[in-house]
Kinemage of the C-alpha trace (Angstrom):
@kinemage 1
@onewidth
@group {chain A} dominant
@subgroup {mainchain}
@vectorlist {calphas} color= white
{ca met a 1} P 106.070 90.742 126.138
{ca gln a 2} L 103.642 89.996 123.419
{ca thr a 3} L 100.010 91.016 123.890
{ca ala a 4} L 96.884 89.909 122.089
{ca pro a 5} L 96.638 91.495 118.720
{ca val a 6} L 93.978 94.033 117.854
{ca ala a 7} L 92.386 94.433 114.533
{ca ile a 8} L 92.277 97.355 112.002
{ca thr a 9} L 88.857 97.298 110.265
{ca gly a 10} L 88.547 100.604 108.487
{ca leu a 11} L 90.505 103.586 107.170
{ca gly a 12} L 89.917 107.039 105.782
{ca ile a 13} L 92.176 109.407 104.020
{ca val a 14} L 92.346 112.993 102.759
{ca ser a 15} L 95.447 114.105 101.025
{ca ala a 16} L 96.985 116.287 98.372
{ca ile a 17} L 97.292 113.271 96.024
{ca gly a 18} L 93.801 112.168 96.547
{ca gln a 19} L 90.820 111.745 98.921
{ca gly a 20} L 89.325 108.455 99.744
{ca lys a 21} L 91.017 104.878 99.772
{ca thr a 22} L 90.604 104.224 96.032
{ca glu a 23} L 91.951 107.639 94.784
{ca phe a 24} L 94.751 107.644 97.256
{ca ser a 25} L 95.792 104.151 96.546
{ca asn a 26} L 95.797 104.673 92.737
{ca ala a 27} L 97.965 107.825 93.379
{ca leu a 28} L 100.337 105.932 95.475
{ca phe a 29} L 101.006 102.998 93.115
{ca glu a 30} L 101.152 105.361 90.005
{ca gly a 31} L 103.718 107.507 91.906
{ca arg a 32} L 101.645 110.761 91.499
{ca his a 33} L 102.464 113.973 93.492
{ca asn a 34} L 101.000 117.518 93.849
{ca phe a 35} L 104.014 119.490 94.783
{ca ala a 36} L 104.092 123.175 93.743
{ca his a 37} L 104.300 126.664 95.211
{ca met a 38} L 101.720 126.833 97.963
{ca lys a 39} L 98.914 129.399 97.589
{ca arg a 40} L 96.578 128.906 100.493
{ca pro a 41} L 95.688 132.275 102.106
{ca gly a 42} L 97.655 132.587 105.511
{ca arg a 43} L 100.366 130.564 104.216
{ca leu a 44} L 101.900 133.070 101.927
{ca gly a 45} L 104.834 134.722 103.590
{ca arg a 46} L 105.496 138.521 103.607
{ca gly a 47} L 108.601 139.850 101.900
{ca glu a 48} L 109.879 143.308 100.839
{ca asn a 49} L 108.929 142.492 97.257
{ca gly a 50} L 105.547 140.946 97.821
{ca asp a 51} L 104.324 137.425 98.821
{ca val a 52} L 106.715 134.752 99.630
{ca gln a 53} L 105.598 131.237 98.503
{ca phe a 54} L 106.813 127.973 100.086
{ca leu a 55} L 106.995 124.591 98.451
{ca gly a 56} L 104.473 121.981 99.431
{ca ala a 57} L 101.460 119.905 98.451
{ca glu a 58} L 97.877 121.287 99.067
{ca ile a 59} L 94.501 119.598 98.989
{ca ser a 60} L 92.396 120.921 96.081
{ca glu a 61} L 88.985 120.357 97.744
{ca ile a 62} L 87.640 118.240 100.594
{ca ala a 63} L 84.468 116.288 99.795
{ca leu a 64} L 82.570 116.478 103.104
{ca pro a 65} L 79.966 114.008 104.406
{ca ser a 66} L 76.464 115.208 103.345
{ca arg a 67} L 75.253 114.809 107.019
{ca leu a 68} L 77.543 117.638 108.045
{ca asp a 69} L 75.379 120.793 108.416
{ca ala a 70} L 76.199 124.063 106.817
{ca arg a 71} L 76.917 125.993 110.141
{ca thr a 72} L 79.509 123.312 111.154
{ca ile a 73} L 81.207 123.638 107.764
{ca arg a 74} L 81.287 127.419 107.895
{ca thr a 75} L 82.791 127.543 111.465
{ca ser a 76} L 85.155 124.644 111.094
{ca ser a 77} L 88.841 124.937 110.316
{ca leu a 78} L 90.482 123.033 107.393
{ca ser a 79} L 91.844 120.512 109.913
{ca ala a 80} L 88.456 119.799 111.451
{ca gln a 81} L 86.909 119.411 107.957
{ca ala a 82} L 89.661 116.957 106.930
{ca ala a 83} L 89.239 114.982 110.066
{ca ala a 84} L 85.483 114.726 109.519
{ca ala a 85} L 85.880 113.528 105.984
{ca ala a 86} L 88.508 110.841 106.877
{ca thr a 87} L 86.792 109.712 110.061
{ca tyr a 88} L 83.424 109.307 108.269
{ca glu a 89} L 85.039 107.175 105.539
{ca ala a 90} L 86.784 104.929 108.146
{ca trp a 91} L 83.550 104.702 110.203
{ca gln a 92} L 81.435 103.637 107.138
{ca glu a 93} L 83.963 101.005 106.029
{ca ala a 94} L 84.291 99.450 109.485
{ca gly a 95} L 80.460 99.441 109.903
{ca leu a 96} L 80.591 101.131 113.272
{ca asp a 97} L 76.863 102.031 113.190
{ca ala a 98} L 76.327 98.456 114.449
{ca leu a 99} L 78.205 99.149 117.715
{ca asp a 100} L 77.028 100.843 120.920
{ca pro a 101} L 78.108 104.497 120.527
{ca ala a 102} L 79.191 104.548 124.307
{ca arg a 103} L 81.638 101.691 123.409
{ca ile a 104} L 83.421 103.662 120.750
{ca gly a 105} L 86.322 106.082 121.300
{ca leu a 106} L 88.192 108.846 119.354
{ca val a 107} L 91.755 109.837 119.718
{ca val a 108} L 92.983 112.718 117.597
{ca gly a 109} L 96.668 112.927 117.248
{ca gly a 110} L 98.175 116.474 116.915
{ca ser a 111} L 98.438 119.742 118.909
{ca asn a 112} L 98.483 123.261 117.660
{ca val a 113} L 97.186 121.976 114.370
{ca gln a 114} L 95.079 124.994 113.392
{ca gln a 115} L 97.754 127.646 113.107
{ca arg a 116} L 96.754 129.106 109.767
{ca ala a 117} L 93.194 129.479 110.850
{ca leu a 118} L 94.395 131.379 113.974
{ca val a 119} L 96.684 133.653 111.973
{ca gln a 120} L 93.760 134.428 109.563
{ca thr a 121} L 91.569 135.363 112.488
{ca tyr a 122} L 94.130 137.567 114.022
{ca asp a 123} L 94.849 139.310 110.560
{ca thr a 124} L 91.036 139.743 109.869
{ca tyr a 125} L 90.263 141.235 113.233
{ca ala a 126} L 93.355 143.061 114.209
{ca glu a 127} L 91.775 146.458 114.008
{ca arg a 128} L 88.330 145.482 115.182
{ca ser a 129} L 88.787 142.724 117.799
{ca glu a 130} L 85.239 143.342 119.335
{ca tyr a 131} L 83.751 141.757 116.117
{ca val a 132} L 85.612 138.471 116.378
{ca arg a 133} L 83.075 135.629 115.706
{ca pro a 134} L 81.621 134.009 118.919
{ca ser a 135} L 82.399 130.567 117.641
{ca tyr a 136} L 86.208 131.284 117.885
{ca ala a 137} L 85.676 130.914 121.679
{ca ser a 138} L 85.721 127.144 121.076
{ca ser a 139} L 87.081 126.536 117.734
{ca phe a 140} L 90.587 127.693 118.454
{ca phe a 141} L 90.977 124.672 120.805
{ca asp a 142} L 92.170 121.507 119.063
{ca thr a 143} L 89.435 119.753 120.798
{ca asp a 144} L 86.975 121.358 118.405
{ca ile a 145} L 88.129 118.561 115.990
{ca thr a 146} L 86.990 115.955 118.408
{ca gly a 147} L 83.837 117.875 118.824
{ca val a 148} L 83.111 118.045 115.109
{ca cys a 149} L 83.835 114.344 114.561
{ca ser a 150} L 81.993 112.977 117.619
{ca glu a 151} L 78.870 115.080 116.864
{ca leu a 152} L 79.026 113.868 113.204
{ca leu a 153} L 79.119 110.264 114.122
{ca gly a 154} L 77.506 110.183 117.505
{ca ile a 155} L 80.517 108.909 119.349
{ca arg a 156} L 79.853 108.767 123.099
{ca gly a 157} L 82.897 106.932 124.460
{ca phe a 158} L 85.854 109.079 125.285
{ca ala a 159} L 87.280 111.666 122.814
{ca tyr a 160} L 90.466 113.553 123.228
{ca thr a 161} L 93.488 114.947 121.491
{ca leu a 162} L 97.226 114.214 122.046
{ca gly a 163} L 100.375 115.849 120.956
{ca ala a 164} L 103.530 114.084 119.780
{ca ala a 165} L 104.784 116.305 117.049
{ca ser a 166} L 105.346 114.424 113.870
{ca ala a 167} L 104.801 111.162 115.681
{ca ser a 168} L 101.197 112.229 116.643
{ca gly a 169} L 99.283 110.167 114.192
{ca gln a 170} L 101.159 106.930 115.147
{ca val a 171} L 100.962 107.527 118.809
{ca ala a 172} L 97.237 108.170 118.526
{ca leu a 173} L 96.904 104.688 116.981
{ca ile a 174} L 98.882 103.160 119.833
{ca his a 175} L 96.645 104.967 122.370
{ca ala a 176} L 93.533 103.481 120.481
{ca ala a 177} L 94.998 100.019 120.571
{ca gln a 178} L 95.807 100.295 124.211
{ca ala a 179} L 92.204 101.495 124.945
{ca val a 180} L 90.678 98.604 123.086
{ca leu a 181} L 92.957 96.113 124.674
{ca cys a 182} L 92.213 97.085 128.262
{ca gly a 183} L 88.497 97.071 127.537
{ca gln a 184} L 87.745 100.826 127.770
{ca val a 185} L 85.854 100.554 124.395
{ca asp a 186} L 85.227 97.898 121.797
{ca ala a 187} L 86.373 100.109 118.880
{ca cys a 188} L 88.433 103.296 118.630
{ca ile a 189} L 89.250 105.614 115.777
{ca ala a 190} L 92.726 107.142 115.715
{ca val a 191} L 93.104 110.295 113.575
{ca gly a 192} L 96.190 111.948 112.458
{ca ala a 193} L 95.185 115.465 112.213
{ca leu a 194} L 95.925 117.805 109.330
{ca met a 195} L 98.542 120.369 110.607
{ca asp a 196} L 97.476 123.517 108.825
{ca leu a 197} L 100.793 125.586 108.851
{ca ser a 198} L 100.768 129.357 108.416
{ca tyr a 199} L 103.597 131.343 107.056
{ca trp a 200} L 104.960 131.765 110.570
{ca glu a 201} L 105.621 127.989 111.049
{ca cys a 202} L 106.973 127.791 107.481
{ca tyr a 203} L 109.468 130.558 108.088
{ca ala a 204} L 110.544 128.971 111.441
{ca leu a 205} L 110.805 125.386 110.162
{ca arg a 206} L 112.928 126.676 107.317
{ca ser a 207} L 115.167 128.653 109.576
{ca val a 208} L 115.737 125.754 111.926
{ca gly a 209} L 116.913 123.764 108.849
{ca ala a 210} L 114.037 121.132 108.920
{ca met a 211} L 111.941 122.477 106.020
{ca gly a 212} L 113.313 122.505 102.448
{ca ser a 213} L 114.702 125.723 101.244
{ca asp a 214} L 114.420 127.441 97.735
{ca cys a 215} L 116.982 125.025 96.259
{ca tyr a 216} L 114.277 123.533 93.952
{ca ala a 217} L 112.063 126.646 93.721
{ca gln a 218} L 112.229 126.332 89.855
{ca asp a 219} L 111.371 122.659 90.013
{ca pro a 220} L 108.899 121.951 92.873
{ca ala a 221} L 108.380 118.244 91.603
{ca ala a 222} L 112.002 117.463 92.420
{ca ala a 223} L 112.081 119.078 95.869
{ca cys a 224} L 110.782 116.164 98.015
{ca arg a 225} L 113.524 113.507 97.964
{ca pro a 226} L 113.765 111.380 101.279
{ca tyr a 227} L 116.989 109.344 101.523
{ca asp a 228} L 118.528 110.948 98.464
{ca arg a 229} L 121.898 112.663 98.701
{ca ser a 230} L 120.439 115.807 97.164
{ca arg a 231} L 117.696 116.156 99.755
{ca asp a 232} L 117.176 119.550 101.190
{ca gly a 233} L 114.806 119.131 104.088
{ca phe a 234} L 111.203 117.959 104.285
{ca ile a 235} L 108.603 119.288 101.922
{ca tyr a 236} L 105.085 119.847 103.606
{ca gly a 237} L 102.052 118.053 102.519
{ca glu a 238} L 98.426 118.526 103.611
{ca ser a 239} L 96.907 115.283 104.729
{ca cys a 240} L 94.884 113.514 107.295
{ca ala a 241} L 93.971 109.839 107.958
{ca ala a 242} L 91.780 107.905 110.238
{ca ile a 243} L 92.291 104.328 111.320
{ca val a 244} L 89.598 102.100 113.145
{ca val a 245} L 91.019 99.685 115.752
{ca glu a 246} L 88.768 97.181 117.456
{ca ser a 247} L 89.196 94.025 119.565
{ca met a 248} L 89.686 90.712 117.684
{ca ser a 249} L 86.642 89.349 119.485
{ca cys a 250} L 84.413 92.237 118.425
{ca ala a 251} L 85.744 92.091 114.766
{ca arg a 252} L 85.068 88.263 114.612
{ca glu a 253} L 81.676 88.600 116.160
{ca arg a 254} L 80.635 91.156 113.534
{ca ser a 255} L 82.545 89.227 110.733
{ca ala a 256} L 84.304 92.473 110.061
{ca ala a 257} L 86.988 92.564 107.301
{ca arg a 258} L 90.375 93.195 108.704
{ca tyr a 259} L 93.139 95.069 107.037
{ca ala a 260} L 95.801 93.854 109.593
{ca glu a 261} L 96.591 93.032 113.180
{ca ile a 262} L 98.568 95.348 115.380
{ca ala a 263} L 100.973 92.954 116.752
{ca gly a 264} L 103.095 95.382 118.964
{ca trp a 265} L 104.331 98.791 119.486
{ca ala a 266} L 106.705 101.018 121.358
{ca ile a 267} L 107.131 104.760 122.393
{ca arg a 268} L 110.502 106.095 123.626
{ca ser a 269} L 111.826 109.462 124.699
{ca asp a 270} L 115.277 110.621 124.024
{ca ala a 271} L 115.038 113.117 127.117
{ca asn a 272} L 116.197 115.782 124.614
{ca arg a 273} L 114.370 119.076 123.716
{ca ser a 274} L 116.452 119.619 120.633
{ca thr a 275} L 115.158 118.900 117.099
{ca asn a 276} L 118.182 116.616 116.315
{ca pro a 277} L 117.419 112.880 116.000
{ca ser a 278} L 118.782 110.152 118.347
{ca tyr a 279} L 120.362 106.986 116.935
{ca glu a 280} L 119.988 105.178 120.296
{ca gly a 281} L 116.446 106.344 120.759
{ca glu a 282} L 115.380 105.080 117.407
{ca leu a 283} L 117.182 101.735 117.614
{ca asn a 284} L 115.802 101.194 121.185
{ca thr a 285} L 112.226 101.919 119.947
{ca ile a 286} L 112.513 99.434 117.024
{ca gln a 287} L 113.873 96.757 119.295
{ca ala a 288} L 111.239 97.368 121.853
{ca ala a 289} L 108.388 97.238 119.313
{ca leu a 290} L 109.658 93.970 118.003
{ca ser a 291} L 109.899 92.448 121.496
{ca his a 292} L 106.393 93.710 122.336
{ca ala a 293} L 105.155 91.952 119.077
{ca gly a 294} L 107.110 88.739 119.812
{ca gln a 295} L 108.720 89.095 116.395
{ca arg a 296} L 112.382 88.712 115.203
{ca ala a 297} L 113.883 91.269 113.004
{ca thr a 298} L 114.319 88.687 110.389
{ca glu a 299} L 110.447 88.152 110.233
{ca ile a 300} L 109.948 91.700 109.095
{ca asp a 301} L 109.579 91.910 105.247
{ca tyr a 302} L 108.753 95.568 104.806
{ca val a 303} L 109.614 98.764 106.623
{ca asn a 304} L 107.662 102.020 106.192
{ca pro a 305} L 110.106 104.563 107.691
{ca his a 306} L 109.656 108.086 108.773
{ca gly a 307} L 111.766 109.303 105.884
{ca ser a 308} L 111.363 113.065 106.156
{ca gly a 309} L 114.060 114.179 103.884
{ca ser a 310} L 116.073 115.680 106.803
{ca leu a 311} L 119.723 115.911 106.153
{ca ile a 312} L 120.716 114.395 109.472
{ca gly a 313} L 117.540 112.456 110.184
{ca asp a 314} L 117.438 110.251 107.244
{ca glu a 315} L 120.967 109.021 107.860
{ca thr a 316} L 120.237 108.457 111.435
{ca glu a 317} L 117.180 106.452 110.799
{ca leu a 318} L 118.762 104.164 108.250
{ca arg a 319} L 121.625 103.473 110.639
{ca ala a 320} L 119.041 102.410 113.254
{ca ile a 321} L 117.199 100.278 110.856
{ca arg a 322} L 120.377 98.585 109.657
{ca asp a 323} L 121.630 98.034 113.151
{ca ala a 324} L 118.235 96.550 114.216
{ca gly a 325} L 118.767 93.763 111.687
{ca leu a 326} L 116.262 95.036 109.163
{ca gly a 327} L 118.644 95.582 106.193
{ca his a 328} L 116.984 92.609 104.274
{ca ala a 329} L 113.491 94.087 104.316
{ca arg a 330} L 111.918 96.069 101.436
{ca ile a 331} L 111.778 99.807 102.090
{ca asn a 332} L 110.183 102.903 100.377
{ca ala a 333} L 109.278 106.518 101.425
{ca thr a 334} L 105.689 107.499 101.406
{ca lys a 335} L 106.505 111.247 102.069
{ca ala a 336} L 108.194 111.145 98.581
{ca leu a 337} L 104.597 111.170 97.216
{ca thr a 338} L 102.497 112.804 99.912
{ca gly a 339} L 104.854 115.264 101.514
{ca his a 340} L 105.378 115.565 105.131
{ca gly a 341} L 102.009 115.893 107.047
{ca leu a 342} L 103.668 116.496 110.289
{ca thr a 343} L 100.955 115.536 112.945
{ca ala a 344} L 99.182 113.453 110.282
{ca ala a 345} L 102.180 111.738 108.869
{ca gly a 346} L 102.296 108.606 111.193
{ca ala a 347} L 98.537 107.795 110.465
{ca val a 348} L 98.839 108.498 106.710
{ca glu a 349} L 101.840 106.170 106.475
{ca ile a 350} L 99.977 103.477 108.409
{ca ala a 351} L 97.177 103.860 105.876
{ca ala a 352} L 99.720 103.684 102.951
{ca thr a 353} L 101.211 100.457 104.620
{ca leu a 354} L 97.645 98.853 104.944
{ca leu a 355} L 96.791 99.663 101.278
{ca gln a 356} L 100.153 98.098 100.139
{ca met a 357} L 99.451 95.145 102.316
{ca lys a 358} L 95.975 94.704 100.837
{ca ser a 359} L 97.151 95.299 97.195
{ca gly a 360} L 100.070 92.977 97.230
{ca lys a 361} L 102.484 95.509 95.972
{ca leu a 362} L 104.626 98.396 97.165
{ca his a 363} L 104.536 101.958 95.992
{ca pro a 364} L 107.412 103.751 94.365
{ca thr a 365} L 109.904 106.255 95.955
{ca arg a 366} L 110.085 109.494 93.882
{ca asn a 367} L 113.277 111.193 93.321
{ca leu a 368} L 115.434 108.494 94.912
{ca gln a 369} L 118.178 108.878 92.354
{ca asp a 370} L 121.242 108.578 94.508
{ca pro a 371} L 120.329 106.749 97.810
{ca ile a 372} L 122.489 107.625 100.800
{ca asp a 373} L 122.585 103.822 101.413
{ca pro a 374} L 122.402 101.973 98.049
{ca his a 375} L 122.631 98.615 99.676
{ca leu a 376} L 119.152 98.662 101.211
{ca lys a 377} L 116.221 97.006 99.427
{ca trp a 378} L 114.667 100.072 98.052
{ca val a 379} L 111.565 100.280 95.900
{ca gly a 380} L 112.573 102.520 93.086
{ca asp a 381} L 110.508 104.737 90.692
{ca thr a 382} L 107.836 102.123 89.814
{ca ala a 383} L 105.658 100.093 91.963
{ca glu a 384} L 106.713 96.384 92.705
{ca pro a 385} L 104.714 93.224 93.540
{ca his a 386} L 105.426 92.158 97.130
{ca thr a 387} L 103.389 90.305 99.691
{ca val a 388} L 103.669 92.123 102.943
{ca arg a 389} L 103.434 89.578 105.789
{ca gln a 390} L 104.930 91.406 108.750
{ca cys a 391} L 106.112 94.923 108.717
{ca leu a 392} L 107.162 97.851 110.830
{ca ser a 393} L 106.182 101.558 110.556
{ca leu a 394} L 108.330 104.241 112.238
{ca ser a 395} L 107.526 107.867 113.253
{ca ile a 396} L 109.763 110.508 114.900
{ca gly a 397} L 108.817 113.776 116.337
{ca phe a 398} L 110.423 116.947 117.708
{ca gly a 399} L 110.965 116.758 121.468
{ca gly a 400} L 112.779 113.452 121.271
{ca ile a 401} L 109.681 111.334 120.525
{ca asn a 402} L 110.203 108.022 118.795
{ca ser a 403} L 107.501 105.367 117.925
{ca ala a 404} L 107.177 102.154 116.069
{ca val a 405} L 104.209 99.825 115.251
{ca cys a 406} L 104.441 96.250 114.038
{ca leu a 407} L 101.577 95.025 111.685
{ca arg a 408} L 100.773 91.589 110.679
{ca asn a 409} L 98.819 90.774 107.554
{ca ala a 410} L 95.407 89.490 108.719
{ca glu a 411} L 94.819 87.401 105.603
{ca leu a 412} L 98.016 85.419 106.318
{ca ser a 413} L 97.835 85.065 110.124
């Protein structure tokens, strides 16, 4: 059943290919990447012959809002700092200072996102635990991220975190839209939190077959290749995105510029703890989102898929897309440029979709040299002009979580 659409009026982004909408957008359309051997402390594995490096894309530096005080910066994790920067940019663009802070909410998508910071604390204080810094008593909670952001911006509506694995960012957006639709708040910021992996998670994700191996160790730029026959698992990429959602009435009353309207969505569970994907779950989620939006598959002209680079996952997802009647739509893979942000991915890919919608062109898909399905309408290694009218974004997470969001171009509606 179709519901009244809600508006997206602001976005903020921090990623390994650029911080801020302008820098990120330029990197997207130029097909830039930042894949290399990761060097961040706490992310270097320990081997018999020295440190073990994993492939990925790391942020060089985060430009933080000037109003963030020195103590907050000093005691905040990388995840909290990235969220503060992205949320502040989205807030400024949407002009939320004009709203009652009690009518603004915050949903941070992601759980267990500060793992590297925790490992660093354990390693630092292992032999002198009585000297652990007092701020650790609260900062180890993921809710410290909501605390940093709500204090920075004066948010006095609700603020909470939710976990949906790699679908967290998109599920946070859905929760934000639901809160606005039911009148809990006039505006809500959805954040896909930066999942700060330590070497423990890197080892485990590689062991389970999800994360790329050393196959491309001598050529990191070639490692991330969603939907290509030579893919070797996902390649991690640090990122965080914030999306402002508000009611149509509020946006119109304020004459706020709108990126898009959220026309519909769906979240479905596979009733399966395993990491393997479910064709039925993904297909049902796509169909449910289209039904909720009151849209036919033939009306969708662009799909921004999950596209992690997983050996089984990519094939399963493309099968669901085809069987949902979306084989005619243009398609690319944002993770080919940004890497897989895990909890951040769904929000980052919504941001990429909005920027493509606004720019009237689609970003390239790196390393797609031999697509596993060459019959789909792929965007190749260069950006292409395309007016996105109605599109679909997909996210999939461990624990059998599937989500989909339908977006409608606000300028054409």
